[in-house]
ZAMARGU-4260 file (C-alpha; in steps of 0.2 Angstrom, whole numbers, plus 5000, padded with zeros to 4 digits):
<rodrens>
0) 4951/4569/5463 | 4963/4573/5475 | 4982/4568/5480 | 4985/4562/5494 | 4986/4576/5508
5) 4980/4590/5498 | 4960/4596/5503 | 4947/4591/5489 | 4932/4595/5481 | 4918/4597/5495
10) 4931/4601/5509 | 4929/4616/5517 | 4943/4628/5512 | 4954/4640/5522 | 4943/4650/5530
15) 4931/4638/5532 | 4919/4641/5516 | 4915/4624/5508 | 4922/4617/5488 | 4910/4617/5474
20) 4903/4601/5480 | 4894/4609/5492 | 4885/4622/5487 | 4866/4628/5492 | 4857/4617/5477
25) 4841/4605/5478 | 4851/4592/5489 | 4857/4605/5499 | 4851/4601/5515 | 4859/4584/5522
30) 4847/4568/5518 | 4841/4553/5528 | 4858/4546/5524 | 4867/4560/5535 | 4876/4552/5550
35) 4875/4561/5566 | 4887/4575/5562 | 4877/4582/5552 | 4879/4591/5534 | 4895/4596/5540
40) 4902/4577/5542 | 4892/4570/5529 | 4904/4583/5518 | 4921/4578/5525 | 4915/4560/5523
45) 4913/4561/5504 | 4930/4571/5502 | 4935/4558/5511 | 4931/4543/5500 | 4935/4552/5485
50) 4953/4555/5491 | 4953/4534/5495 | 4945/4533/5477 | 4959/4544/5470 | 4973/4532/5478
55) 4963/4517/5473 | 4963/4524/5456 | 4982/4526/5457 | 4988/4510/5462 | 4976/4501/5449
60) 4985/4512/5434 | 5001/4507/5442 | 5001/4490/5441 | 4989/4492/5421 | 5005/4500/5418
65) 5018/4488/5426 | 5009/4473/5417 | 5010/4485/5401 | 5027/4487/5400 | 5021/4508/5399
70) 5023/4522/5412 | 5007/4533/5419 | 5008/4547/5406 | 5008/4532/5394 | 4993/4528/5402
75) 4985/4545/5403 | 4988/4546/5386 | 4979/4529/5376 | 4965/4535/5392 | 4963/4550/5381
80) 4964/4541/5364 | 4950/4529/5371 | 4938/4543/5376 | 4939/4556/5361 | 4946/4544/5350
85) 4960/4552/5336 | 4968/4568/5341 | 4986/4577/5335 | 4998/4577/5346 | 4994/4597/5349
90) 4979/4590/5355 | 4988/4577/5365 | 5002/4588/5370 | 4987/4602/5377 | 4974/4588/5388
95) 4986/4582/5395 | 4996/4596/5400 | 5014/4592/5390 | 5029/4597/5381 | 5025/4595/5358
100) 5041/4588/5362 | 5038/4574/5376 | 5022/4572/5370 | 5031/4565/5353 | 5046/4558/5362
105) 5030/4549/5370 | 5018/4547/5354 | 5037/4537/5347 | 5040/4526/5362 | 5020/4520/5361
110) 5020/4518/5341 | 5037/4506/5343 | 5028/4495/5353 | 5013/4495/5345 | 4999/4502/5356
115) 4996/4520/5344 | 5001/4521/5325 | 4999/4540/5314 | 4987/4542/5302 | 4986/4556/5289
120) 4967/4565/5292 | 4954/4559/5278 | 4950/4577/5276 | 4965/4586/5276 | 4981/4572/5270
125) 4993/4587/5279 | 4986/4582/5296 | 4991/4568/5306 | 4980/4561/5320 | 4987/4547/5334
130) 4973/4534/5335 | 4974/4516/5347 | 4982/4504/5339 | 4975/4484/5340 | 4984/4479/5355
135) 4979/4491/5364 | 4960/4488/5360 | 4964/4469/5364 | 4974/4474/5382 | 4960/4487/5386
140) 4947/4472/5384 | 4959/4461/5394 | 4959/4474/5406 | 4943/4482/5405 | 4933/4469/5400
145) 4926/4465/5419 | 4920/4482/5422 | 4904/4479/5415 | 4899/4462/5422 | 4909/4469/5439
150) 4898/4486/5437 | 4882/4483/5433 | 4875/4475/5451 | 4885/4491/5458 | 4874/4503/5450
155) 4860/4495/5452 | 4858/4499/5469 | 4856/4519/5462 | 4843/4526/5456 | 4842/4534/5440
160) 4843/4549/5450 | 4855/4547/5460 | 4867/4542/5445 | 4863/4560/5437 | 4866/4564/5455
165) 4883/4555/5453 | 4888/4560/5438 | 4884/4581/5439 | 4896/4577/5456 | 4909/4572/5445
170) 4906/4584/5431 | 4910/4599/5445 | 4926/4588/5453 | 4932/4589/5433 | 4928/4607/5430
175) 4935/4612/5449 | 4953/4603/5448 | 4952/4612/5429 | 4953/4627/5439 | 4965/4621/5448
180) 4978/4616/5437 | 4977/4634/5427 | 4981/4642/5446 | 4994/4629/5449 | 5000/4629/5433
185) 5001/4653/5435 | 5010/4647/5454 | 5025/4639/5443 | 5026/4653/5429 | 5024/4665/5440
190) 5040/4656/5452 | 5053/4653/5438 | 5066/4641/5435
</rodrens>
C-alpha cells in the first residue's frame, strides 16, 4: 500500500504521531503476539510487511504485464473493470487519475489487442461503456485461477473475526491513500508546469 522509501500507513509521522492504522480502538492494546518492543515495534513490523507486500505486488504485476504484452496502466484498467464491471471512459479516467485523452488511447490499444470491448449502454444508447472482452477473462483465469486453491489454506488459519479485522485494516489503508493522492495532486497543481 505504500511506495518503497515512503512512510506507510500506521508509521509514525514527522512529529511522531501514529498513522491511520494505529488509531485507538478495540484492538489498541498490544496483544499476545506483540514483540518485546511493544506496540511501537508491532506497528513498525506491520508497516514493514505492508511495504514488502507492495513491492511483491508490484513485481507480480510487472511479470503479468510482461507476459500479456501490456503495461502496468493497462493491467490497472483491466483490474478496475474486473472489480467494478462496465464503465464509461470518463469514469475510468477519474478512477485511474488519467486524462480522458490518455484513457481513450489506452482503450483503443486494449480493444485492438482484444482485451476490452466498447458496447452501447442498453439504458442509454448514446452512452458507450467499456467492458473486459473474453480474452481478458481467459487470461485472468490462467493467471489468477490458482489463487483460490492456494489462498484457501492461507486464510484457514484466521478466524472470521481476524478476517474482518484484516478487511477493515485494508479499507482504512485504501481510504488513507485516497487522501494522500488528493494531497499530492494538489501539491503538483500548486507547483505548476
